[in-house]
N, C-alpha and C positions, 0 to 999 in steps of 0.2 A: 333473377330478381326482375320484377316488373319495373318499368319506368315509374318515377315518382309523379304520376299524373293520374287523374280520374279517367282511366281508359279501361273499359271492360269489354270483353270479346264474346261472351256467350249470348247468342241471339235467340229471340223468340218473338212471336207475333204479339205485340202489345201496343196500345195506343193511349195517348193522354190528350185531353182536350183543354186547350187554353181558353182564357176568358173571351177571346175573340170568336170562339166556336171552331177554329181551325184544328184539324186532327193531325197529330205528328206521330210517325212511327218511331218507336224507341226500343232499347234493348233491356235486358234484365235489370231491375232496380238493384242498387247496392246500398246496404245499410252501413252507415259510417257514424263515427262519433266526432263531432266538430264543435267549435265555438260559434255561437250565433248572437249577434248584438247590434244595437243601434250604433250608428257611426256618423262622424262629421267629415266634411270635405273642406279643405283649405286650399286657396289659390290666391296668389298675390296679396297675402296677409288678410284676406277676407274668408269668413267661415260660414258654412251652411250645414244645416242638419239634413242628412239624406233621408229619402222617403222609405227606402227598404232597409234590409238588414245585411250586415257584413258577415260572411261565413269564413272561418279560418279552419283549414283542414291540412294537416301535416305541415304546419307552419307557413302555408301559402294562403293568401287572402283572395276572396272572391266576392264580387259585388253584383247586384242585379243589373242586367243589361238595360232595363228601363231607367234605372238611376243614371247610368252613363249617358244614355240618349237625352234625358231631360237636362242634365248638366251641360252637355255639349251643344244643345240646340239642334239635335238630330231628329228627323221624323222617323218613327219606328213603324214599319209596315209588317203586320203579322197576318196578312190576308192569304198567304200561301204557305206551303210547307217550309220554304226558305224564308229567311229574315232579310229585310231590306232597310238599310239606314241611309238617309239622304240629307242634303243641305250642307252648307259650309259650317263646319264646327266653330263655335265661339263660346267660351266658358261663361256661363251665367250662374251666379250663386243667389239663392233665395234666402234672405236673412230673416224673414218673418217666421215665427214659430208659435205654436200654441202652448207647448210645454216641452221641457227637456227631459231626456231619459235619465232615470235614476238607477237602472240596472247595473250591477257590477259583475265583472267577469274576472275570475282569478286565472291569469295567464301563466300558470306554472307548467308550461309545456316543455321547457328544457330542464334537464336533470343530469346528474352525473352519478355514476356508481364507482365503487373503489374496492372491488374484491381483489384478493391477492392472486397473482398469476406467477407461473414459473418462468415465463419468457422474460427476457431482459427488456423488450420493448413491445408495446401494444397500443392499438388505436381502434376505437369502435365508433361508427357513425350510424345514426338512425335516419331513415328516409332521405339519404343523400346529403345531410347537412354537415359538411366538413367544419364549418365555422363554430359549431357547438357540439363537439364530440361528447358521446355518452361516457367514454372511458379514454384515458390517455396516460401512458407511462413511457417516459423517454421517447416520446413520439417524434421528436425532431433530431434524434441522434442518428448520424450516418452509419448505416450497417450494410452488410452484403445481402442482396436479395436472393441469391442462388436461382433456383428454377421458377420462383414467382416472377422473374423477368419475362417469362413466356406469356404472362397476361398482356403485357405491352405488345409482344410479337403477334399474338392472336388478334388483339384489337386492331392493329394496322393491317393485318391480312384481311380481316373481315371488312374493314373500312375501305380499303383500296383494291381488293380483289373480288373475284366472282367464285363463290363456293363450288359451282358446277364446272368451272374450267379445268381442263386436264393439265396437270403439271408433269413435266419430265424432270425427274430428280437430277440435279446437277452435281458437279464434282465436289462442291463444298460440303456435302453430307458425309463425305469420306474423310474430311480433314479435321474432324473434331478430336479432342484429346482422348486417349485410349481408355481412360477411366471414367468416361462420361456415361450417363444413362442413355440408352438408345432404344429406338423403336424397331431397328433392324431393316430399314430401307436402304436401297443401294442406288448408286448412280445409274441412270437409264430407266429406272422404274417409272411407270406411268400410272398416275392416280389423280383423283380430283383434289382440288384444294381443300375441300371439306374432309376427305379421308386423311390428308396430310396433317390437318389441324388436330384430328383425333389422335394421330400418331405422336403429335407433339405434346398435347395436353394430358392424355391419360397415362401413358407410361413415362411421361416427361422426357421424350426423345430429343436429345440434343441434335442428333442427325436430322430429324424432321424440322427442328427450328432453323437449322442452317439452310435447309432446302427452301423453307418458307421465305427466309430473308433473301435468298438468291433470286427466287421467283418474283417477289414483290418489289424488291429494291434494285434488281439487276446485279447486285453483289452484296456480300455481307457488309462491307464498309459503307456503301450507300444506304443500306437499310438501317444501320446503326445511326447514321445521321438523321434519318427519318424518326427513329425512336427518340433521340434527344430533342429534336424539334417538337415532337408531339408532347413530350414531358414538359417542356418549357411552355407550350401553349396551354396546357392544363394547369399550370401554376406549380408543378412539381419541381421547384427550383433547387432542391437539395438532392437531385437525382442525376446520375451519370451512367450511361450505358456504353459498354465496349464490345458486346457481342449480343446475339439474339436469344441466347439460351440460359445465361446465368452462370456459366462455368467461371470459377473464381478468377478475378483480376483485381488488383489493388485500386484501379480507377472505376470499377463497376460497383456502384453503391446507390442506396436510396434511404429513405426514412419511412417509418410506419405511416406517418401522415401523408407523405407523398404517394406511397403505394395505395393508400385508400382513394386518393384522387384518380389514379390510373384505373383502379378497380371500378370505381363509380362510373367512369366513362365506358369501360368495357361492358358494364351491366346494362347499358342502353341498347345493346344488340342482342336480340333473342338467340341468334345463332351461337354467340359466345356462351350464354348460359346453358343452352342445350348441350353443347359439346362438353363443357366443364362439369356438367352434372351427371354425365353418363357413367355408370359403374363399370361397364365393359362394352367393348365395341368389336364386332366381328365383321370383316370385310374381305373383298377380293380385288386384286389389281394385277397388272401385267408387268413382268420384268422386261429388260431391254431385248430379251430374246423372244418375247411374245408369250411366254409361259404364264399361266395363272398362278398367282401367289395368294394364299389365304392366311390372314393373320387375325388374331384376337388380342386386342390391347386392353389391359385392365387399369382402372384408375387407381393411382397411388393414394388418393385421398380417402381415408377411412371413414370420414363423416358421411359419405354417400354409399358406402357398402353395407347393405342390409344385414349381412352376416357378421359384421364387425362389432365388437363390444363398444366401439366408439360411434356407432351409427347415430346420426341425428336426422330424423325424418324431415324436419323443417329446413335442413340445409339444401339450398337450391343449386349451389355450385361451389367450386373452390379450387385452389391450386397449392400444392405442397412445394417445398424446396429444401435442399440440403447440400451443403459442402462442409468440410471440416472447419473452414473459416467462418461460415455463416451460422452454423448450428441449424436446428430444425425450424423452418419457417412455415407459415400457413396463412393463406388468405381465404376467407370464407364469405359466402353470400347466403344469408339466412332470412327466411320470411316467417314471422310469427304473428298470427292474427292478421291485422291490417297494416302491419309495419315491417319494413325491410331494414336489415342490418348488414353492414360490411364490417368484418372483424379481421384485423391484420395483427399477426404475432410474428416477431422476429427474434432470432437467437433464443429459441426455446429448446425443449426436450422432445424426443420422438413421439411419445404417447401423451405427455403432459399438454402439448399444444392442443390436442383434441379436447381434453378435459377442461382446459382453460376456455376454449371457444364456447363449449356448452354452458359453462358456468357464467360466462359474460353475457351471452344472449338471454339465458333464462333469468338472470338478475335484472337485466335491462327491461325485458318484457314485463316482468312482474311489476316493476316501477311504472312502466307505461300504462298498464291496466289500472293501477291505482290512480294515476292522474286522469285517465279517460273517464272515470266516474264523475268528474266535474264538468264533463261536456254534455252536449245535447245529442241524443240519438236521432238520426234522420235518414230518410231514404232519398237517394239521388239517382238520376239517370243521365248517361252521357248524351250530349246533343249531337246527332249524326247528320243533320241537314246542313245547308250552307248559309253563311251570313255574308251579305254584300254591303259594302260601304261606298256610296256613290257609284254603284254598279261594278266595283272592283271586289272580287271575292276575298274574304278574309281567309288567309292561308292556314292559320293556326286553329286547330280544332280540339287538341288534346286537353285544353284547359277550359272547356265549356261544358256545363251540365245543367240540368233542370232540377228544381225542387218545388213541389206543390204547384207545378205548371209555370214556374217562373224561371227564366234563363239567367244563369250566373256565369260571369266571365272572370278570368284571373286579372290581377292588376297589370300583368305584363301585356295582355291583349288590349287593355284599356288604352295603352299608348298608340296602338295601331288605329284607333278610331279618330284620332285628331292629330294633324301635323303640328299643331301648336303645343302639344304635350310631349316633352322629351324624357321625362322621368316621373315615376310614380312610386311613392313610399308610404307605407302604413306605419304609424307609431307603434312601438313595441308594447306600450301600456296604455290604459285608458287615461285621458287627460280631462281635467275639469273645463266646463264651458259655462258661460252666463248669458242671460238675456235681460234686457231692460225694456219694459213695456212691449213685450212679445217680439223683440228684435234682438237677434244674436249680436253679441259684442265681439269685436276683434281686438285681441291684445298683442298680436304679433308674436314675438319671442317671449314676452313677459306673461307667461301663462299663470292663471290663478292657482291657488293651492287649497287643499282641504286640511283643516286642523281641528281636531276634536269634533269631527262631524259637521263643521261649519266651513263655508267657503270664504276665503279672503281674496280680493281682487286687487290688481295694480291700481293705485289711487288715481293717477293722472288720467289715463284713458277712460276710466269709468266716470269720474266726475265731469270730464269734458263732454261725454256723451249725455250725461244727465243735465247738462246746462248749468252746472255749478262752478263758480269761480273757486280756485284753490289757493290757499296760503299755507306756507310752511315756516314754522318758527324753530330755527335750529337750536336756540338757547333752551327753550322749554320742551323741545321734541314734541311739538303739538301740530296736528293736522287740522286745518280749518277749511270748511267748504260752505259757501253761502250763495243764496239767491236773493231775490227781492223780499222774500218773506220767511226765509229759513236760514239759520246759522247752526252748523254742526261742528263740534269740536271733539277731537279724540287725541289722547296723549299716548305715545308709543309705549306698549307693554302695560297699559293700564286698562282695567275692566270698567272704568268709570268714564263716561262721556257726557256731553251736554247737547241739548237741542233747544235752541232759543233761550239759553241760560238755565234750563232745567236739567238736573242730574238724571242720567239714564244709565242703568247697569248693562254691560255688554257680556254676551256669552263668551266671546273670545276677543282679546284686545287687538288693536292695530299693531303691526310689527314691521320690522325691517329685516329682510333676508336677501343676502347677496347684493346689497346696495339698492334693493327695491323696497318701496313702501307699500304695504298691503293693508287693506281695511276690510272689516267684516261686511259682507254684502247684505245680510239680514238686517243689521242695525241701520244701514243707509236706507233700505227699503222702508222700514217702519218710520224713520225720521222724515222722509220726503213724501211718502204716499205713493211712490212709484211701484209698478208691478215688476218685481224682480224674481227671476227663477234661476236655478242652476242645476246642472246635471253633469254626466260624464260619459265618455265613450272614446274609442280609438278614433284617430284622425287620419284620413286619406289625404296626403299632401301631393299636389300636382305642381310640376315645374315646367 
């Protein structure tokens, strides 16, 4: 599985010209489906309408670099192939607006499926999002992982080792239980770490897993400590390892949701996916006597075997597992269209686990295709040049791309542009905003609401901005606002109001919700002659 970023690796000679006239070398364009919308920026309870558009792709938000530079007071230099941002950042919000966006975006990006599966426990995530699983069944139940344990072993080996280094197989490979699955390696054999990982992952060799642990950790016991520390770091708090291969032990357990966290981290490493996706691997190495040993190891995962009735062409990698205590387990990495899925099944049946996996990913992708029709189709290009902030190179490049000649950065990168910004958050849904005489209003936490197609705003901040004095009559439940020449009265939950003593019909009445008094903005506008506008959009919150 690819990392969940806009990283594309097929190169060709292509160029795109920015508005400055500068020519930038780019890679092959990628067609994606994403949300594109107007958006607001909030900082210190002040709100501004951004100039550009917010793009949401795979649940990650991207904003124009030009917007970020303008907001932070940074000078943006596009005169060379690289981008230079300079000056001391200081957040400045522009409150003046000509009009507010009325476009609505239906963010039905998260979904759940619920097909029946034979496995006791299952968990499916899309595009690395553990917090919103596509499918979940007994996902937090502690179960035995069996040989899916080797995903963690491979992860640590790739993370801490060198695939080209030569490993001399130690004595621990001989000390595994007699009924273990093995790759047939012996103490004293010499092979690369990469060969050893093939021996571990394809035939599910417990002897190879023990050798990996001894080589990386110094001993199996020390390596197990590394495994548990890594699980804790990943947030897999219901996981406990006692060995590197998964042979049954009552204190060796995990959950489907924890195993998905571990699998997601392993998927960040192309070497892991390459090894775990290989149907069969033939290689030669030397034994302790210097003789050449030739072996072919076959992957136990039927999803990657083209001759298997359970073959799934979209399966990128996977790992099987089985003991009499665990049942048949399977972790799969599947790419369908532009989306990546991790499927974890625990305590299943030998063949049914493959059927379940295919059914889950096909159902999930069908739902994703249906939801993607609501998005905008666009072409994007990864940005391959460098970006400097006050002459310091911005190190993160995976989350930068261009669309129509405009550079977009992820909200995570936004934090790197200013030392004064410690956190960036984008609202999950579009929120209403209002303006008075072409100036955006700030309501803090008391956001307006939309009711029957009309906006109602918190009464006090709006009237104070309008220069109207506010009176509230608790007995009659009446709101009164007045200036030197205008008196407005509205009774809660009544569609009748008065302006200077004259009765006026309201489209929607004033109301009280959650202790807040809200009044219809259109009625106030007509009563006072003020220019009032309202719109909606997601909000980028800076902290």
